[in-house]
BAFI-685355 format. One line per field, with one value per residue: residue in one letter; chain; x, y, z of N, C-alpha, C in turn. Coordinates in Angstrom, 3 decimals, always signed. Layout:
// BAFI-685355
aa (A_...)
ch (A_...)
nu (X_...)
nv (Y_...)
nw (Z_...)
cau (X_...)
cav (Y_...)
caw (Z_...)
cu (X_...)
cv (Y_...)
cw (Z_...)
// end
This chain:
// BAFI-685355
aa (M_D_S_T_G_Y_I_A_L_S_R_Q_S_G_L_M_R_E_M_Q_I_V_A_N_N_I_A_N_S_A_T_T_G_Y_R_Q_E_G_L_V_F_S_E_Y_V_Q_G_I_E_G_G_A_S_L_S_M_G_H_G_N_V_R_H_T_S_F_V_Q_G_T_L_T_Q_T_G_G_T_F_D_F_A_I_E_G_D_G_F_F_L_I_Q_T_P_E_G_E_R_V_T_R_A_G_N_F_S_P_N_A_E_G_D_L_V_T_P_D_G_H_A_V_L_D_A_G_G_A_P_V_F_I_P_P_G_A_K_S_L_S_V_S_P_D_G_S_I_S_A_D_G_A_F_V_G_Q_I_G_L_V_Q_P_A_D_P_T_T_L_T_R_E_G_G_V_L_F_R_S_D_D_G_F_E_P_S_E_T_A_R_M_L_H_G_F_V_E_D_S_N_V_D_P_I_G_Q_L_A_R_M_I_E_I_Q_R_A_Y_E_M_G_Q_N_F_L_N_S_E_D_E_R_V_R_R_A_M_D_A_M_L_K_S_S)
ch (A_A_A_A_A_A_A_A_A_A_A_A_A_A_A_A_A_A_A_A_A_A_A_A_A_A_A_A_A_A_A_A_A_A_A_A_A_A_A_A_A_A_A_A_A_A_A_A_A_A_A_A_A_A_A_A_A_A_A_A_A_A_A_A_A_A_A_A_A_A_A_A_A_A_A_A_A_A_A_A_A_A_A_A_A_A_A_A_A_A_A_A_A_A_A_A_A_A_A_A_A_A_A_A_A_A_A_A_A_A_A_A_A_A_A_A_A_A_A_A_A_A_A_A_A_A_A_A_A_A_A_A_A_A_A_A_A_A_A_A_A_A_A_A_A_A_A_A_A_A_A_A_A_A_A_A_A_A_A_A_A_A_A_A_A_A_A_A_A_A_A_A_A_A_A_A_A_A_A_A_A_A_A_A_A_A_A_A_A_A_A_A_A_A_A_A_A_A_A_A_A_A_A_A_A_A_A_A_A_A_A_A_A_A_A_A_A_A_A_A_A_A_A_A_A_A_A_A_A_A_A_A_A_A_A_A_A_A_A)
nu (-13.892_-12.413_-9.077_-9.252_-11.258_-10.049_-7.933_-9.282_-10.633_-8.483_-7.556_-9.795_-9.953_-7.618_-8.186_-10.324_-9.068_-7.395_-9.303_-10.325_-8.080_-7.698_-10.112_-9.743_-7.568_-8.764_-10.630_-8.911_-7.785_-7.746_-6.476_-4.115_-0.702_-1.041_-0.055_-0.147_-1.300_-0.649_-1.144_+0.742_+0.860_+1.627_+2.914_+2.073_+3.298_+2.520_+3.528_+1.817_+1.219_+1.641_+0.491_-0.065_+1.531_+0.147_-0.901_-1.265_-2.572_-1.533_-2.382_-0.946_+0.971_+1.519_+2.350_+3.815_+3.614_+6.035_+6.253_+6.708_+4.146_+1.884_+2.869_+1.212_+0.548_-0.476_-0.225_-0.528_+0.372_+1.343_+1.701_+3.532_+5.753_+7.585_+10.199_+11.550_+13.278_+12.383_+10.954_+8.598_+9.143_+7.267_+5.749_+3.983_+1.535_+2.313_+4.944_+7.763_+6.927_+6.695_+5.753_+4.406_+2.633_+2.173_+0.444_+0.187_-0.402_-0.231_-0.604_-2.394_-0.278_+1.680_+3.173_+3.996_+1.712_+0.139_-2.978_-4.172_-3.219_-0.644_+2.706_+5.018_+8.366_+11.676_+15.040_+16.483_+14.754_+12.899_+9.787_+8.567_+8.530_+6.450_+6.548_+3.931_+1.895_+3.662_+4.370_+5.356_+6.508_+9.131_+10.637_+13.422_+14.938_+16.149_+14.571_+14.791_+13.367_+12.241_+10.942_+9.512_+11.987_+13.823_+15.647_+13.998_+13.897_+14.214_+12.603_+12.511_+13.857_+13.780_+14.930_+14.048_+16.152_+16.442_+14.944_+13.355_+12.017_+9.961_+6.742_+3.307_+1.018_-1.776_-3.756_-1.739_+0.618_+3.790_+5.849_+9.151_+11.020_+13.743_+14.510_+15.336_+17.153_+18.902_+17.768_+19.537_+18.959_+16.433_+14.214_+12.619_+9.492_+7.780_+4.452_+3.253_+1.652_+1.876_+0.118_-1.991_-0.527_-2.049_-3.325_-6.213_-7.756_-6.383_-6.691_-9.471_-9.844_-8.435_-10.060_-12.361_-11.289_-10.611_-13.142_-14.379_-12.701_-13.171_-15.901_-15.751_-14.303_-16.154_-18.268_-17.018_-16.652_-19.317_-20.093_-18.452_-19.456_-22.035_-21.381_-20.221_-22.429_-24.155_-22.649_-22.616_-25.344_-25.762_-24.203_-25.551_-27.999_-27.262_-26.431)
nv (-17.841_-15.096_-13.736_-10.971_-10.614_-11.812_-10.072_-7.706_-8.559_-9.126_-6.595_-5.453_-6.935_-6.101_-3.362_-3.556_-4.574_-2.420_-0.462_-1.420_-1.091_+1.697_+2.537_+1.529_+3.078_+5.626_+5.167_+4.950_+7.415_+9.006_+7.527_+7.040_+6.948_+5.433_+4.072_+5.021_+3.011_+1.499_+0.245_-1.599_-1.855_-4.265_-5.512_-8.385_-10.399_-12.657_-14.878_-15.843_-18.638_-18.409_-15.922_-12.500_-11.203_-11.619_-9.242_-8.560_-6.852_-6.775_-6.316_-6.853_-6.307_-4.757_-1.593_+0.437_+3.689_+5.468_+8.077_+10.833_+11.473_+14.095_+15.665_+15.834_+17.799_+16.612_+16.638_+14.505_+12.258_+9.719_+9.717_+9.443_+10.331_+9.734_+11.413_+11.512_+8.641_+5.388_+3.118_+2.130_-0.632_-3.530_-6.102_-8.855_-11.570_-13.062_-12.498_-10.148_-6.905_-3.826_-0.348_+2.899_+4.184_+5.872_+6.071_+5.243_+3.481_+2.757_-0.591_-2.673_-3.823_-1.985_-1.935_-0.440_-0.235_-0.871_+0.334_-2.115_-3.750_-4.770_-5.173_-2.503_-2.376_-2.049_-0.773_-3.088_-5.117_-5.774_-5.403_-2.058_-0.486_+1.440_+3.097_+2.631_+5.271_+7.296_+10.722_+12.540_+12.470_+12.243_+12.370_+11.800_+12.772_+10.407_+8.416_+7.744_+7.321_+9.062_+8.917_+10.934_+12.158_+10.063_+7.670_+5.215_+3.558_+2.882_+3.576_+1.499_+2.353_+1.437_+0.053_-1.817_-4.578_-5.192_-3.121_-3.770_-6.066_-5.465_-5.999_-5.371_-6.013_-5.772_-3.031_-0.913_-2.233_-3.785_-6.355_-7.727_-10.032_-10.351_-9.310_-6.652_-3.561_-1.103_+2.282_+4.970_+7.552_+8.347_+10.452_+11.044_+12.411_+13.746_+13.745_+14.057_+12.794_+10.881_+11.595_+9.867_+9.264_+9.483_+10.940_+12.370_+13.822_+13.320_+10.553_+10.278_+11.417_+9.556_+7.329_+8.022_+8.043_+5.324_+4.169_+5.171_+4.086_+1.384_+1.193_+1.813_-0.396_-2.400_-1.726_-2.203_-4.995_-5.798_-4.958_-6.582_-9.076_-8.888_-8.625_-11.128_-12.788_-11.991_-12.714_-15.490_-16.064_-15.285_-17.184_-19.560_-19.149_-19.108_-21.670)
nw (-29.002_-30.749_-31.413_-31.068_-29.179_-26.921_-26.480_-25.800_-23.485_-21.747_-21.289_-20.052_-17.663_-16.376_-16.039_-14.287_-11.984_-11.429_-10.861_-8.439_-6.809_-6.892_-5.737_-3.168_-2.379_-2.251_-0.238_+1.903_+2.214_+4.440_+6.322_+8.804_+8.017_+5.700_+2.514_-0.833_-3.544_-6.736_-10.128_-12.441_-15.878_-18.339_-21.486_-23.305_-25.743_-28.232_-30.664_-33.633_-35.557_-38.958_-39.086_-37.905_-34.891_-31.581_-29.330_-25.967_-23.129_-19.747_-16.391_-13.692_-11.778_-8.767_-7.355_-4.791_-3.454_-1.725_-1.009_+1.141_+3.464_+4.596_+7.606_+10.537_+13.342_+16.418_+19.125_+20.737_+23.330_+22.743_+20.048_+17.081_+14.422_+11.408_+9.899_+6.783_+5.325_+6.484_+8.965_+11.525_+13.663_+14.076_+16.045_+15.056_+15.087_+12.902_+12.569_+12.369_+11.274_+9.366_+9.573_+8.737_+10.231_+13.154_+15.357_+18.383_+21.544_+25.090_+26.385_+28.806_+30.158_+29.901_+27.611_+24.493_+21.880_+18.653_+17.111_+16.532_+18.467_+18.200_+19.242_+19.586_+18.634_+20.063_+19.413_+19.745_+19.193_+21.130_+22.988_+23.426_+26.474_+28.526_+31.511_+33.808_+34.982_+34.467_+34.359_+32.517_+29.157_+26.917_+23.692_+21.700_+18.514_+17.548_+18.454_+21.111_+24.334_+27.151_+30.396_+32.749_+32.930_+33.007_+31.151_+29.236_+27.036_+23.461_+20.538_+17.735_+14.595_+11.364_+8.193_+5.262_+4.459_+1.779_-0.272_-2.480_-1.866_-0.211_+0.885_+0.758_+3.369_+3.692_+4.795_+6.689_+7.084_+6.307_+4.867_+4.906_+3.366_+3.484_+5.852_+8.249_+8.782_+10.810_+10.407_+9.113_+8.501_+9.261_+11.143_+14.146_+15.152_+17.892_+19.066_+16.651_+13.667_+10.648_+7.789_+5.388_+2.174_-0.053_-3.017_-3.209_-5.148_-7.548_-7.615_-7.812_-10.324_-11.853_-11.428_-12.864_-15.440_-15.710_-15.553_-17.869_-19.822_-19.389_-20.013_-22.726_-23.651_-23.061_-24.732_-27.145_-27.010_-26.987_-29.534_-31.117_-30.417_-31.479_-34.177_-34.737_-34.291_-36.326_-38.539_-38.238_-38.424_-41.063_-42.391_-41.727_-42.946_-45.588_-46.039)
cau (-13.635_-11.247_-7.995_-9.696_-11.988_-9.111_-7.182_-10.171_-10.904_-7.297_-7.527_-10.895_-9.620_-6.635_-8.878_-11.129_-8.152_-6.943_-10.429_-10.376_-6.956_-7.984_-11.191_-9.147_-6.777_-9.680_-11.212_-7.882_-7.137_-7.636_-5.883_-2.765_+0.413_-1.351_+0.738_-0.926_-0.931_-0.976_-1.038_+1.614_+0.422_+2.697_+2.444_+2.440_+3.244_+2.578_+3.528_+0.776_+1.712_+0.994_-0.204_+0.587_+1.657_-0.968_-0.444_-2.270_-2.157_-1.739_-2.192_-0.793_+2.019_+1.177_+3.485_+3.440_+4.315_+6.546_+6.433_+6.372_+2.843_+1.877_+3.053_+0.213_+0.783_-1.648_+0.035_-0.775_+1.532_+1.852_+1.688_+4.887_+5.873_+8.956_+10.572_+12.584_+13.105_+12.407_+9.692_+8.491_+9.186_+6.107_+5.667_+2.652_+1.532_+2.965_+6.348_+8.046_+6.431_+6.994_+4.655_+4.668_+1.568_+2.716_-0.573_+0.289_-0.908_+0.244_-1.630_-2.519_+1.028_+2.602_+3.864_+3.470_+1.107_-0.618_-4.420_-4.547_-2.659_+0.684_+3.737_+6.043_+9.646_+12.779_+16.171_+16.982_+13.721_+12.051_+8.675_+8.844_+7.764_+6.211_+6.199_+2.598_+1.903_+4.631_+3.685_+5.838_+7.197_+9.839_+11.246_+14.438_+14.827_+16.602_+13.604_+15.026_+12.233_+12.481_+9.728_+9.832_+13.401_+14.670_+15.627_+13.285_+14.017_+14.363_+11.768_+13.333_+13.632_+14.460_+14.748_+14.179_+17.494_+16.318_+13.674_+12.547_+11.261_+8.932_+5.438_+2.177_+0.226_-3.058_-3.718_-0.523_+1.748_+4.595_+6.756_+10.392_+11.523_+15.180_+14.765_+15.443_+18.384_+18.639_+17.746_+20.532_+18.525_+15.098_+14.147_+11.304_+8.821_+6.851_+3.241_+2.860_+1.386_+1.999_-1.131_-1.924_+0.063_-2.963_-3.789_-7.626_-8.236_-5.781_-7.280_-10.831_-9.706_-8.052_-11.224_-13.222_-10.616_-10.751_-14.541_-14.637_-11.976_-13.859_-17.138_-15.372_-13.977_-17.379_-18.996_-16.319_-16.977_-20.709_-20.135_-17.846_-20.398_-23.113_-20.832_-20.077_-23.769_-24.680_-21.897_-23.073_-26.702_-25.654_-23.674_-26.594_-29.032_-26.749_-26.099)
cav (-16.397_-14.796_-13.030_-9.616_-10.701_-12.086_-8.837_-6.783_-9.088_-8.960_-5.182_-5.225_-7.516_-5.211_-2.139_-3.873_-4.646_-1.066_+0.225_-1.862_-0.474_+3.129_+2.677_+1.290_+4.270_+6.708_+4.805_+5.099_+8.726_+9.612_+6.532_+7.412_+6.139_+4.608_+4.340_+4.875_+1.873_+1.611_-0.975_-1.474_-2.655_-4.745_-6.077_-9.771_-10.608_-14.074_-15.092_-16.736_-19.314_-18.017_-14.640_-11.450_-11.479_-11.236_-8.383_-8.458_-6.054_-7.400_-5.446_-7.789_-5.898_-3.608_-0.833_+1.298_+4.968_+5.749_+9.520_+11.309_+12.087_+15.309_+15.449_+16.635_+17.884_+16.257_+16.860_+13.269_+11.749_+8.496_+9.880_+9.610_+10.367_+9.607_+12.338_+10.858_+7.212_+4.550_+2.538_+1.573_-2.092_-4.038_-7.546_-9.395_-13.034_-13.651_-12.112_-8.713_-6.111_-2.404_+0.562_+4.329_+4.695_+5.973_+6.380_+4.143_+3.675_+1.676_-1.541_-2.846_-4.185_-0.871_-2.019_+0.428_-1.084_-0.246_+0.202_-3.528_-4.488_-5.307_-4.501_-1.687_-2.905_-1.102_-0.996_-4.445_-6.090_-6.067_-4.443_-0.777_-0.411_+2.766_+2.902_+3.121_+6.406_+8.327_+11.999_+13.237_+11.606_+12.997_+11.495_+12.479_+12.434_+9.050_+7.481_+7.497_+7.747_+9.332_+9.106_+11.707_+12.476_+8.870_+6.913_+3.936_+2.727_+3.565_+3.016_+1.108_+2.921_+0.472_+0.025_-3.186_-4.875_-5.068_-2.420_-4.361_-7.204_-4.975_-6.452_-4.913_-7.072_-5.220_-1.840_-0.091_-3.091_-4.317_-7.456_-7.818_-11.394_-10.301_-8.709_-5.196_-3.020_+0.238_+3.410_+5.979_+8.899_+8.662_+11.361_+10.883_+13.586_+13.384_+14.561_+14.182_+11.574_+11.064_+11.326_+9.067_+10.010_+9.384_+12.161_+12.059_+14.408_+12.555_+9.218_+10.412_+11.632_+8.268_+6.461_+8.394_+7.568_+3.865_+3.848_+5.463_+3.102_+0.099_+1.278_+1.743_-1.789_-3.188_-1.428_-2.903_-6.416_-5.976_-4.817_-7.786_-10.172_-8.710_-8.901_-12.575_-13.359_-11.704_-13.529_-16.868_-16.136_-15.219_-18.461_-20.551_-18.913_-19.384_-23.091)
caw (-29.061_-31.570_-30.716_-30.720_-27.921_-25.838_-26.229_-25.082_-22.149_-20.905_-20.892_-19.125_-16.354_-15.771_-15.618_-13.105_-10.843_-11.099_-10.232_-7.048_-6.101_-6.760_-4.755_-1.853_-2.058_-1.865_+1.053_+2.935_+2.078_+5.769_+7.219_+9.227_+7.542_+4.530_+1.326_-2.069_-4.362_-8.147_-10.919_-13.610_-17.016_-19.204_-22.761_-23.575_-27.190_-28.590_-32.110_-34.155_-36.755_-40.207_-38.988_-37.116_-33.466_-30.725_-28.242_-24.917_-21.986_-18.444_-15.227_-12.581_-10.831_-7.930_-6.813_-3.671_-3.366_-0.391_-0.863_+2.477_+3.656_+5.414_+9.042_+11.250_+14.777_+17.208_+20.538_+21.464_+24.069_+22.126_+18.587_+16.552_+12.965_+10.897_+8.835_+5.987_+5.077_+7.674_+9.412_+12.865_+13.650_+14.805_+16.214_+14.816_+15.211_+11.727_+12.544_+12.394_+10.157_+9.515_+9.254_+8.897_+11.098_+14.500_+16.374_+19.328_+22.907_+25.960_+26.786_+30.257_+30.710_+29.730_+26.322_+23.455_+20.848_+17.574_+17.334_+16.428_+19.589_+17.898_+20.035_+18.941_+19.072_+20.223_+18.510_+19.925_+18.856_+22.293_+23.113_+24.081_+27.718_+29.088_+32.925_+34.190_+35.897_+34.081_+34.194_+31.318_+28.201_+25.877_+22.692_+20.888_+17.086_+17.239_+19.012_+22.542_+25.140_+28.566_+31.182_+33.960_+32.906_+33.023_+29.901_+29.380_+25.836_+22.178_+19.474_+16.599_+13.272_+10.497_+6.752_+4.745_+3.955_+0.326_-0.473_-3.556_-1.339_+0.708_+0.402_+1.566_+3.987_+4.099_+5.639_+6.738_+7.432_+5.211_+5.198_+4.145_+3.512_+3.735_+7.157_+8.397_+9.352_+11.359_+9.477_+9.504_+8.112_+9.774_+12.295_+14.760_+15.710_+18.958_+19.015_+15.253_+12.914_+9.207_+7.091_+4.166_+1.047_-1.200_-3.665_-3.469_-6.398_-8.636_-7.651_-8.351_-11.768_-12.443_-11.384_-13.991_-16.654_-15.768_-15.837_-19.280_-20.621_-19.236_-20.793_-24.141_-23.931_-23.029_-25.976_-28.221_-26.907_-27.407_-30.999_-31.675_-30.224_-32.458_-35.509_-34.882_-34.396_-37.666_-39.495_-38.107_-38.988_-42.521_-42.858_-41.573_-43.946_-46.944_-46.170)
cu (-12.376_-10.241_-8.400_-10.418_-11.064_-8.312_-8.024_-10.430_-9.700_-7.183_-8.617_-10.564_-8.588_-7.265_-9.714_-10.254_-7.680_-8.065_-10.536_-9.273_-7.215_-9.074_-10.660_-8.280_-7.672_-10.273_-10.225_-7.178_-6.998_-7.037_-4.434_-1.726_+0.135_-0.515_-0.110_-0.380_-1.352_-0.791_-0.193_+1.107_+1.632_+2.091_+2.971_+2.228_+3.442_+2.530_+2.461_+1.259_+0.909_+0.271_+0.579_+0.656_+0.434_-0.426_-1.572_-1.710_-2.492_-1.476_-2.118_+0.180_+1.578_+2.444_+2.972_+4.272_+4.748_+6.913_+5.967_+4.978_+2.958_+2.011_+2.136_+0.488_-0.507_-1.474_-0.180_+0.487_+2.172_+1.703_+3.104_+4.841_+7.339_+9.159_+11.737_+12.282_+13.177_+11.013_+9.775_+8.483_+8.111_+6.170_+4.220_+2.688_+2.231_+4.443_+6.523_+7.567_+6.812_+5.796_+5.135_+3.619_+2.046_+1.710_-0.679_-0.395_-0.365_-0.901_-1.633_-1.191_+2.051_+3.391_+3.185_+2.965_+0.397_-2.110_-4.914_-3.959_-1.297_+1.744_+4.698_+7.391_+10.716_+13.917_+16.727_+15.956_+12.840_+10.921_+9.097_+7.928_+7.670_+5.789_+4.809_+2.712_+2.915_+3.899_+4.123_+6.628_+7.858_+10.559_+12.213_+14.300_+15.281_+15.680_+13.789_+13.896_+12.677_+11.143_+10.102_+11.332_+14.339_+14.524_+14.956_+13.408_+14.146_+13.512_+12.647_+12.907_+14.450_+14.145_+14.794_+15.584_+17.530_+14.961_+12.775_+11.716_+10.144_+7.554_+4.331_+1.405_-1.081_-2.904_-2.411_+0.716_+2.451_+5.541_+8.001_+10.984_+13.018_+15.524_+14.941_+16.794_+18.101_+18.674_+18.686_+20.044_+17.183_+15.190_+12.736_+10.793_+7.791_+5.652_+2.776_+2.432_+1.547_+0.684_-0.903_-1.310_-0.791_-3.319_-5.253_-8.135_-7.688_-6.381_-8.717_-10.793_-9.341_-9.222_-12.170_-12.614_-10.777_-12.173_-14.863_-13.939_-12.662_-15.146_-16.850_-15.046_-15.209_-18.215_-18.359_-16.651_-18.411_-20.831_-19.552_-18.778_-21.532_-22.617_-20.712_-21.436_-24.350_-23.971_-22.357_-24.479_-26.660_-25.149_-24.743_-27.682_-28.574_-26.442_-27.333)
cv (-16.128_-13.974_-11.628_-9.609_-10.950_-10.832_-7.868_-7.252_-8.941_-7.520_-4.889_-5.760_-6.651_-3.928_-2.380_-3.955_-3.251_-0.275_-0.148_-1.213_+1.003_+3.370_+2.476_+2.473_+5.397_+6.429_+5.016_+6.446_+9.442_+8.649_+6.897_+6.428_+5.293_+5.054_+4.055_+3.745_+2.120_+0.288_-0.699_-2.412_-3.042_-5.374_-7.504_-10.019_-12.096_-14.205_-16.101_-17.324_-18.898_-16.687_-13.641_-11.855_-10.974_-10.462_-8.218_-7.657_-6.755_-6.371_-6.296_-7.326_-4.639_-2.885_+0.148_+2.562_+5.206_+7.231_+9.945_+11.921_+13.335_+14.951_+16.407_+16.614_+17.610_+16.598_+15.617_+12.726_+10.555_+8.510_+10.175_+9.604_+10.284_+10.600_+11.718_+9.385_+6.428_+4.095_+2.221_+0.053_-2.627_-5.553_-7.991_-10.910_-13.733_-13.312_-10.603_-8.048_-4.653_-1.573_+1.999_+4.961_+4.698_+6.383_+5.210_+4.485_+2.543_+0.721_-1.697_-3.182_-3.064_-0.917_-1.110_-0.445_-0.241_-0.339_-1.237_-4.378_-5.101_-4.486_-3.714_-2.125_-1.814_-1.468_-2.408_-5.522_-6.499_-5.044_-3.188_-0.654_+1.033_+2.584_+3.450_+4.276_+7.472_+9.634_+12.753_+12.274_+12.486_+12.014_+12.310_+12.047_+11.029_+7.981_+7.168_+8.109_+7.951_+9.577_+9.761_+11.946_+11.293_+8.103_+5.554_+3.038_+3.562_+2.855_+2.711_+1.783_+2.091_+0.730_-1.432_-3.401_-4.781_-4.426_-3.055_-5.538_-6.767_-5.277_-5.973_-6.117_-6.508_-4.012_-1.095_-0.904_-3.628_-5.395_-7.372_-9.197_-11.434_-9.615_-7.203_-4.813_-1.613_+1.312_+4.496_+7.404_+9.299_+9.562_+11.291_+12.191_+13.118_+14.326_+14.843_+12.813_+11.897_+10.673_+10.382_+9.909_+9.908_+10.779_+11.953_+12.596_+13.630_+11.168_+9.247_+10.605_+10.332_+7.297_+6.746_+7.900_+6.055_+3.483_+4.070_+4.444_+1.740_+0.088_+1.185_+0.305_-2.671_-2.963_-2.144_-4.390_-6.693_-5.894_-6.052_-8.984_-10.093_-9.015_-10.403_-13.240_-13.160_-12.558_-14.983_-17.038_-16.125_-16.546_-19.559_-20.390_-19.274_-20.872_-23.935)
cw (-29.874_-30.777_-30.292_-29.381_-26.741_-25.470_-25.400_-23.657_-21.215_-20.418_-19.856_-17.723_-15.626_-15.261_-14.373_-11.863_-10.438_-10.427_-8.761_-6.220_-5.860_-5.719_-3.340_-1.423_-1.546_-0.491_+2.198_+2.878_+3.421_+6.786_+7.537_+8.695_+6.315_+3.336_+0.074_-2.928_-5.809_-8.854_-12.158_-14.705_-17.862_-20.451_-22.926_-25.067_-27.489_-30.114_-32.519_-35.470_-37.982_-40.157_-38.158_-35.642_-32.707_-29.530_-27.228_-23.756_-20.677_-17.352_-13.982_-11.505_-10.084_-7.485_-5.765_-3.685_-1.920_-0.245_+0.522_+2.497_+4.508_+6.889_+9.800_+12.745_+15.527_+18.676_+21.376_+22.108_+23.387_+20.606_+18.112_+15.028_+12.587_+9.765_+8.073_+5.793_+6.381_+8.051_+10.897_+12.729_+14.592_+14.898_+16.025_+15.017_+14.053_+11.647_+12.560_+11.109_+10.399_+9.084_+9.374_+9.814_+12.547_+15.560_+17.352_+20.654_+23.766_+26.303_+28.309_+30.920_+30.587_+28.437_+25.306_+22.309_+19.798_+17.887_+17.243_+17.543_+19.335_+18.641_+19.153_+19.509_+19.175_+19.282_+18.623_+19.627_+20.012_+22.364_+23.860_+25.294_+28.194_+30.541_+33.239_+35.186_+35.569_+33.784_+32.954_+30.454_+27.149_+24.973_+21.853_+19.434_+16.729_+17.828_+20.479_+23.371_+26.587_+29.248_+32.499_+34.081_+32.897_+31.717_+30.116_+28.156_+24.584_+21.131_+18.271_+15.304_+12.289_+9.029_+6.313_+4.200_+2.438_+0.042_-1.536_-3.060_-0.405_+0.118_+1.336_+2.110_+4.521_+4.996_+5.539_+7.105_+6.189_+5.747_+4.333_+4.386_+3.799_+5.050_+7.112_+8.994_+9.851_+10.276_+9.992_+9.257_+8.697_+11.015_+12.859_+15.346_+16.728_+18.920_+17.608_+14.728_+11.430_+8.540_+5.919_+3.050_-0.214_-1.698_-4.046_-4.802_-7.587_-8.762_-8.166_-9.862_-12.469_-12.456_-12.555_-15.303_-16.819_-16.152_-17.314_-20.186_-20.558_-20.063_-22.294_-24.535_-23.960_-24.281_-27.162_-28.202_-27.345_-28.927_-31.672_-31.552_-31.244_-33.871_-35.754_-35.046_-35.800_-38.710_-39.445_-38.677_-40.512_-43.103_-42.793_-42.647_-45.343_-47.149_-46.501)
// end
């Protein structure tokens, strides 16, 4: 394959990856706390001996939008949302993770958990316990929880120590290899959840653009393939 074909194929592979990301965004447009993802394209330039440089496009770097999603009032006793920067701290089998999805519930032991059963941690890194049979629950903006008027704990609000190391781990969970530190600006709302920050209309429009660009690239590859075949047939006939 000549350099033209490699250039086109590198672009096609990047477009295919972006299509998968956009489709996943659209599928999660109604997922509580989901963060929209995108793909960054970069240019790779390689010098060719005795000729012009070869420029290829690569789409390998994913980026996540942490723009605040819409805060929806649910009135749920164990629904929480964060206004501003910050995350809920969660304990998973793989270690501590953070999320913006605050649709929790107490398990059989009284620990506050995510829909996947991961424990929600307090400011000290211990599971948040909700006394069974509590008739009323109130939560202050700093995450402090009171059950029937008595303080029972404080939901941890944290920030990654180095925001550039925050890595998505599927769904609404993120990992920070440099650990976490308390968030000084986050404010918690009780009886609210944060919606996905996906822009469905914008993502649908981008999907159409990707599809058209991919079809154009495929048509180009087909034309190049036909041109090479004709050139080879002409050479064989003339030999």
